[in-house]
N, C-alpha and C positions, 0 to 999 in steps of 0.2 A: 458684704453685699447681700441684699435680699434675693432669695431664689424665687422669682415669681414669673408666671407667664405674661404675655403682652397685656398691658392695661387696656388697650383698645379692643383686644379679643375678649377680655373679661367684661368690658362695658357692653359690647355687642351681644354677648351671651346673656347678660343680666336683662337687657332690654327685651330680647326675643323670648326669654323664659318668662318674664313677668307678663308679657302680652300674648304669649302663645302664638307668635307670628313673626316670621322674618320680615314680612312686608311692613308691619306696623313698627317694628324695631328700626327698619330703614328710614321710615318717615320721621320717627322721633329723633334719630341721630343724624338726619340729613345725609344719608348714604343710599346706595342702591341695595336691593335685596341680595344681589350676587356678592356685594362687598360684605354684607352681614354673614352670608353663608360661608364665604372664604375665611372670615375671622373665626367663626365657630368651628370649621373644619380644622383650622390651625390649633385651636384649643383642644379639640378631641385628639389630635395627633400628639400634643404635648402630654396629655394624660394617658394616652393609649387605650381609650375606651370611649364609646358613644355617650353623648350627653342628651341627645334628642332622638326620638323615634319620628321619622319623617312620614307623615300621612298624606293623603291626597291633597287636602286643602288646609292643613294645619300641622303644627309640630307639637309633640308631647314630650315632657321630660322623662328621661330614664331615672331609676333610683339614684344613680350617681349625679345626674343633673339636678335632681331635687335637693340633694345634700349640698351641692355647690351653690345653688341659688340661695338656700337658707343662710349660709355664711356670707355670701356676697351682699345680700340685702342688708344685713346688719352693718357690714363694713361700709357700704355706700351711704347708708343713713347716717353713720357717724361722720363720714367725710362731709356730707351735706350739712349736718349740724354744725361742725367745726367752722365751715366756711360762712354759714349764715350768721353765726354768733359774732363774727368780727366784721361782717360786711355792712351792717347797719349801725349807725351811731346810736347811742343809748336813747337820745331824746326822740328818735323817729321810729322806734320799734312798732311793728304792726303785727297783730295776731288774727289769723283767719279762723273763724269758728263756724262750724256747720251744725245745724240741728233741725228738728222737725218744726213746722210752723206753729203748732200748738205750744210747744215748750218755749219757742222764741217769744211768742206774744203773751203767754199767760204766766211765765216764770222768769225766764232770762231777761227779757226786755225790762220789766219793772225793777229788776235787781241791778242792772248794768250801771246806773248812776253811782251806786256804792263802789263798784269796781273801779270806775273811772276816777272817783275821788281818791281811792286808795292807791291807784297806780296811774297817775296822770301821764306817764311817759309811754304807756302802751295803748295803742289805738286799735279798737276792735273793728274788724271787717266781718260782718255776720251774713251768712247765707242760710237758706232753709229749703227743704223739700221733704215730702213724705217718704221718698225712696231712701233706702240705706246707701251710704257712700263708702267707697273703698279708698282708704288713705294711701294704699300702694299705687292705685291708679290716679288719684287726685293729689298730686304733690303740692298743689297750691293751698291745700287745707292743712292747718296746724293741729286743730283739735276738732273732733266730731263727737256729738252727743247723740248716740243711737237710742231708738225707742223700741221697747219690746224685747229685743235681743241684739247681740252683736256677734258677727261671724269672726271666729278666731283666725288671725293671720300671722304668719311669721314676721317678727319685727314690729308688731303692733301691740301695745299694752292696752288692755280693756279692764276697766274698773266699774263696778256697779255704783251708781250715785245714791247709795243708801236705799232703804225700803220706802214704799209709799202705801198709804191706806186707800184702797179702792172701795168706794162706798156709794150707796144710793143718795142722790142729791136732787132736791127740788125746790121750787119757790114756796115760801110759806103761804102764798095765796091758795095753794092746793090743799092746805090742811085746815081742819076745823078745830084742832086743838094742838096738843103737844106733838113734837117730832118723834117722841118715843112711842110709836104706833105698834099695834099688835102685828106680828109678823105675817099673819094670814091676810092682813089688809093690803099687802103688797100686790096681791093678785088683781086688785081692783084698779090699780094705776095704769095710765098709759106709759109704756116703757120706751126709752130712747136708746138706740144702739149706737155705739161708737165703732165704726167698721174696722179700724186699724188696731184697736185695743186687743191684746192677747187675753184679756179677762172679759168674759162675756156674761150676759144675764143667765145663760145656762149654767155657768160655773157658780154663780151666786145662788140660784135656786137649788142646785144640787147640794151646795154646802149646807143649806138650811132644811134639806129634806122636803122640799116643795116641788110641785110640778109647774114648769114654766107655762104660763097661759098660751094657748094656741090661737093667737090672733095677731093681726098685722102690727108692726112696731115702727115708729119713726126711726130713720137711719141717717147718720151723717158720717162723712169720711174724714173728719177732723175732731179731735177731742174738744178743741175750743168751740166748735160749732155745736157739739152735743151739750156742752156746758151752757152756751148761749140759749139753746132751745129750752133747757130746764129753767134758766133765768126768766124766760118769757112765759113760763107757765104752761108749756106744751106737754110736760110729762116729767118722768123721773129718769135721770141719766145715771149710769154706773161709771163713775170717773174718779180720777186721782184727786184726793183732797189737796195735794200739793199744787195742782194746776188751778184749782178753784179757791185757793186760799183767800184771795181778795174778796170774792163774792160771799164766802162764808163769814169772813171777819165783819163785813158790812151788814150782814143779815139778809142779803138779797137771795142767798141760797141757804138751805138748812140740810144737815146730814141726818138722814133718818136712822133711828134705832142705834144711836151711839152706845147705849148701855144694854140694849136688848138683842141686837143682831150680832151674829158671829163675825169677827173682823176678817177682811180679806186683805192680806199684806203681801206685796210682791216687790221684787226689784224690777223697775220699769224703764229706767234710763241708765245709760252706760257711757262713761267718758272714754274716748279712744284717742290715742296719740302714739307717735312712733317712739319705740323704746329707746332708740339711740338719742332722742332729743328730750328725754325725761328731765334732764338737768338744765335744759335751756331756761334762762331766767324768765322769759315771758310765758312759756308753757307751764313751768312749775308754779309761777305766781297765780295763773288763772286756775290751774287744777286745784291748788290748795285752797284758793278762795271759794271755788265751787263747793268743796266738801265742807268748809266752815259754814257757808250759807245754808246748804241743804240740811245740815245738822241742827241749825237754829230754827228753820221753818220747814 
């Protein structure tokens, strides 16, 4: 016989610890806050040590509570994964993917037909927002593709989706000759800022030993909008060539100084999924497909 405390007490503790609130745990589990408190007190009595510090309006984990949450998160993820893998018939698998709007529209969307052809039994449900998403809080999401960085969380696997070239891009209409321009000519262009990008024009000018021009710049809160502005001849954007692949391939945008400028290469997108579900068929299929595609283009 397994020597375990009450499963209901463990569930109450995990919910309260994950959300930092007895009230939120009560709402999630359809119980009263006093019932959550009673279950947690019982667990603390079982271990003979406190698991929470009770503050005025919230609770915080003690070191012992933090250790217990880490193990329980992995265990509950594994239970969830095991149940999910047998609850849906193979032909109706759905995969919830969340990413930024620019990655969705400029890269993932154009590539999805290839995934659908390769995996016809997996239906993609895609959502997007500029804000980072926490897979621990949003259990309805299977895979998140984060932009810029991804916060480490217990029980969540984070993998960089390869490196990307961040380069000056503009419409050929702005050039009088070759795109291999003299580096000092960059100070004469109208520059376009991509507000959410961790790589800025200041980074680019510092890399090349130049002074960033002190004049107003166009600014957009989406990489796709910055690319569109460059496409329309409004100036030069500093963006990922991965996101602008189609426009570069068609000749609508050109990359300046491919052989003369110093390259800016960064990890910009990160694949995040629950570690306990790494071997889930649908998650593994999508994760492996992503890395194959980003290695090709």
